[in-house]
C-alpha positions as CSV (number, residue, x, y, z in Angstrom):
1,M,10.4,-11.0,9.8
2,T,10.7,-14.2,8.4
3,W,8.3,-16.0,6.3
4,N,7.4,-18.7,3.4
5,E,7.0,-17.6,0.1
6,A,3.5,-18.1,0.5
7,E,2.9,-15.6,3.4
8,Y,5.0,-13.2,1.5
9,V,2.6,-13.2,-1.7
10,D,-0.2,-13.3,0.1
11,C,0.7,-10.3,2.2
12,L,2.5,-8.5,-1.0
13,Q,-1.2,-8.9,-3.0
14,S,-2.8,-7.6,0.1
15,E,-0.8,-4.9,0.1
16,R,-1.2,-4.0,-3.5
17,R,-4.8,-4.5,-2.9
18,G,-5.1,-1.4,-0.1
19,Y,-2.6,0.9,-2.3
20,A,-5.1,0.6,-5.3
21,W,-8.2,0.9,-3.9
22,V,-6.9,4.5,-1.8
23,M,-5.3,5.1,-5.0
24,Q,-8.4,4.8,-6.9
25,Y,-11.0,6.2,-4.0
26,H,-8.8,8.9,-2.9
27,G,-6.2,9.6,-5.4
28,G,-8.9,9.8,-8.2
29,L,-7.0,7.2,-10.3
30,A,-8.7,4.8,-12.8
31,P,-8.7,1.1,-11.7
32,Q,-6.3,0.0,-14.0
33,K,-4.0,2.8,-13.4
34,A,-4.5,2.2,-9.4
35,S,-3.3,-1.0,-10.0
36,E,-0.5,-0.5,-12.1
37,A,0.5,1.9,-9.2
38,A,0.2,-1.0,-6.7
39,L,2.4,-2.9,-8.9
40,E,4.7,0.0,-9.5
41,R,5.2,0.5,-5.5
42,Y,5.0,-3.0,-4.7
43,P,7.4,-5.2,-6.6
44,Y,8.0,-8.2,-6.3
45,E,11.0,-9.0,-4.5
46,P,12.9,-12.2,-4.4
47,P,14.0,-14.1,-1.4
48,D,17.1,-13.8,-1.3
49,A,16.8,-10.1,-1.9
50,P,18.5,-7.6,0.9
51,Y,15.6,-6.2,2.8
52,R,12.6,-8.2,1.3
53,G,10.1,-6.8,2.6
54,L,10.8,-3.9,4.4
55,I,8.0,-1.8,2.7
56,F,5.6,-3.8,4.8
57,H,6.9,-1.5,8.0
58,D,4.0,0.8,6.9
59,E,0.9,0.0,5.7
60,A,-0.5,0.5,2.4
61,W,-2.9,3.3,3.6
62,H,0.0,4.8,4.4
63,W,2.2,4.8,1.3
64,A,-0.9,5.7,-0.7
65,M,-1.6,9.2,1.3
66,L,2.0,9.7,0.8
67,A,1.9,9.6,-2.9
68,I,-1.3,11.8,-3.0
69,H,-1.0,14.4,-0.6
70,G,3.2,14.7,0.1
71,D,5.3,14.0,3.3
72,R,2.9,16.8,5.6
73,Y,-0.4,14.4,4.6
74,V,-0.1,14.4,8.7
75,A,-0.5,17.2,9.7
76,E,-2.3,19.2,6.5
77,H,-4.8,16.4,6.6
78,P,-5.1,14.9,10.0
79,E,-8.6,13.0,9.6
80,L,-6.5,10.8,7.1
81,I,-3.9,9.6,9.5
82,N,-5.7,6.5,10.2
83,P,-7.6,4.0,7.9
84,S,-10.9,4.5,6.7
85,P,-13.5,1.3,7.6
86,D,-13.9,1.1,4.1
87,Y,-10.1,0.7,4.1
88,R,-10.4,-1.8,6.6
89,A,-13.0,-3.7,5.2
90,L,-10.7,-5.1,2.3
91,D,-9.6,-7.8,4.4
């Protein structure tokens, strides 16, 4: 995907917000720790970085569920496959 800097930063901030929300409300992290986890999971990538933004191919919900429940979350927690309405309401 080709995007300008503003579009990339908007997407990055949105995914960080979603990841932090999931880590707080489903992972039990305090707000500060959830924000730190989001920054670690979604670091800023400079415009010339190879594969910049590749992490966006799956949404924050998925990456957070993997962090919380592991690789088998889809099989072990099928109720978590789709993001909750509260998560969807973030945007």
